[in-house]
N, C-alpha and C positions, 0 to 999 in steps of 0.2 A: 488305638486310632492315632495316626501320626498327622496331626494338624500342622506341624511345623513345615512340612513340605507340600501342603495343599495350596497351590497357587496357579494362576493363569497369567499369561502375558496378554496385555491389552494392545491390540494392533489394528483395530478397525479404522482408526483415523486420528485426526488431531483437531485442535481448535485454536485459531489465530485471532488476533484483534480485528483483522479485516473481515472475519466471519460474523462479527457481532452486529445485531440490529441496533437502531438508535436508542431503544429503551428495552428494559428487561421483559416487559409483558409481551412485546412483539417477538422477542427472542424465545421466550417460553412457549408461545403459541407455535412457533416454527418447530421447536424440538418436540412438543407434545404431538403434533401432527405426524412427525416422523416416527415417534414411538408407536402411535396407533397404527400407522401404515405398516410398520415392521411386524405387527402382531404381538407387541408386548402386552401381556395379560394385565388388564385393569391399569392402564397407564395413569389413571387419575387416583390410584391408591398412593397415599402419602403417609409418612411417619410424622405424627404431630407430637412435639415435645413441649412440656410445660414444667413450671416449678410451683410448688405449693407455698403456703405462708411461712413454712419452716425452711424453705430453700431446697426441699427434696425434689429431684427431677423425676419425671415419668414420661414414657413414650408409648404410643399406640398407633395402629393404622386407622386412618379415616379416609373417606372418599371426598376428593375435591369435586364440588358441584358446579362451580362457575369461576371465571376469572375475567378481569378487564383492567383498565388503567387504574381503577381504584383499589384493586387487591384481589385476594384469593378467598373464595367463599366455601365454607363447610357448615354442616348442621349437626346438632347433637343434643343430648339431654344436658341442660345447663346445671342440673343438680348432681351430675356425675362428677367423678374425680377431676376430670379435665375442666369441667365447668366451674367447680369450686376453686381450682387452681387459677383459672383465668380471672375470676372475680378478685382474687387476692393479688395477682400479678399478671397483667395482660400481655406481657412480653411472651413471644412464642417463636418456635422454630419449626419449619416444615422441611421434609426431605422426600424427594421423588427418586427412588432407586431403580433406574432403568438398566438393569444388569445386562440384558441382551444386547444393548447398544454400547455397553461399557461407558455409560453416562450416569450422572446424577445431577440433580438441581437442588440447591439448598436455599431456603428463604428464611430470613429473620425479619421480625417486625412486631407489630402490636395488633392484638385481636380486639376488634370493635364489635359489640353486639349488634345484630341486624334489627331493623324496625319490625314490629310485630306483623305489619301488613305484608312485608316481604317474606317473612317466615310462613305466614298463613298461605300465601300464594304458592310457595314451594310445597308445603305439606299437602295441599289439596291435590297435587298431581303425583304424589307418591303412590305406589301400589297399596291397595287396601290392607294387605297383610302387614306391610311395613308400618302403616298407620296404627293398626291394632297393636303391633309390637311395641310401639312407642308408649302406649297406655299400659301395656302389661309389664314392661320392664322398668324398674327403678334402677337405672344403670349404676353400676359399681357397688350397689348394696349387697350384703351377704344374704343368700337365700338358703333354705333348708335342703333343697335338691331340685332336680329337673321337674319333678311333679308340681312344685310350687309355681314354677314358671308356666307350665302347661295349664294349670288351673287359672292363673291370672289372664292368660291369653283367651281361654274359653270364656271367662267372665267378660272380657272386653268385647268379644264377638257377640255375646248375648246382649250386652248393654247397648250396643250401637247397631243391632240388627235392623235392617230396613231403613237406615238413615246414614247420612254422611258422617264421617269420623272427624270431630273437631281437633284442633291442635291442643295437646296437653299444655297446662300452664308452665311446666318446667322444661318444655322442649323449645329450642331456638336455634340460632345460627350466629356465625361470626364472619366478619370480613377481616382478613389478615392484611393490614396495610404494611407493605414491605419497606424496610430501611436498607436491606441489602439482598441481592439475589446472585448466587454463585452458580456458574455453569462449569461442570467438571467432566472432562473427557479423558479416559484412560489412555496411557501411552506406554510403549515398551520401556522396560527397565525402571518402571514406577516413576518415570519422569512425566507425570500427568499434567495436562493443561487445566489450569484453574483461573478462570476469568470472572471477576466479580463486579457487579454494578453496585454502587453505594449512593444512596440518596443524599443530595446536598441541597436542602430546602426543596425547591421545585424542580431541580435538575438532577441528572444522574452523571456520575463519573465512573470510569472503569479502571480496574487495576488487575495486574497479573499477580497471582500468589504462587509461592514456591510449593511444589507438590508434597 
């Protein structure tokens, strides 16, 4: 397998300072809509990177569930590896890899736990199967095999038969309050456009980075 020659030229377009919206959330919304319109599969899928108490990094895909001027929201089991890492160090990085558009968005910031009322409101509108799965899976823990997971799911089904599924105590969410948001557009010759918003107190400044 010759990976050394595996490459594509990025030629769909460019990104100039004049293209930028006044703030990164408006710019993100613009690019997100374009990704969804272009048929990018699960454009809200993002790579979430954390570090644990020993400084060891880890990354995984998580689905973005909302965003606004206050930040980017996702939900997870807070007893999972990512949850334990964020309890030790709330600094976090997000990456949206929109390959079909030769784009990526990188977010760095701080993860703030969501209020329980907000978590409960979101959990209540999840599909019932996902609600039961949240009870059945102790995320990131070692299990004996698939059978153990299936049994735990069946037990959750039986436990909550005929009633609403409540929020598990260790299930919650985070709002990532960004300190920087980078918009990356591929260009020919690997001379990519990288424009980054950096928070300066309550204002944003923008910079161009070398590719």
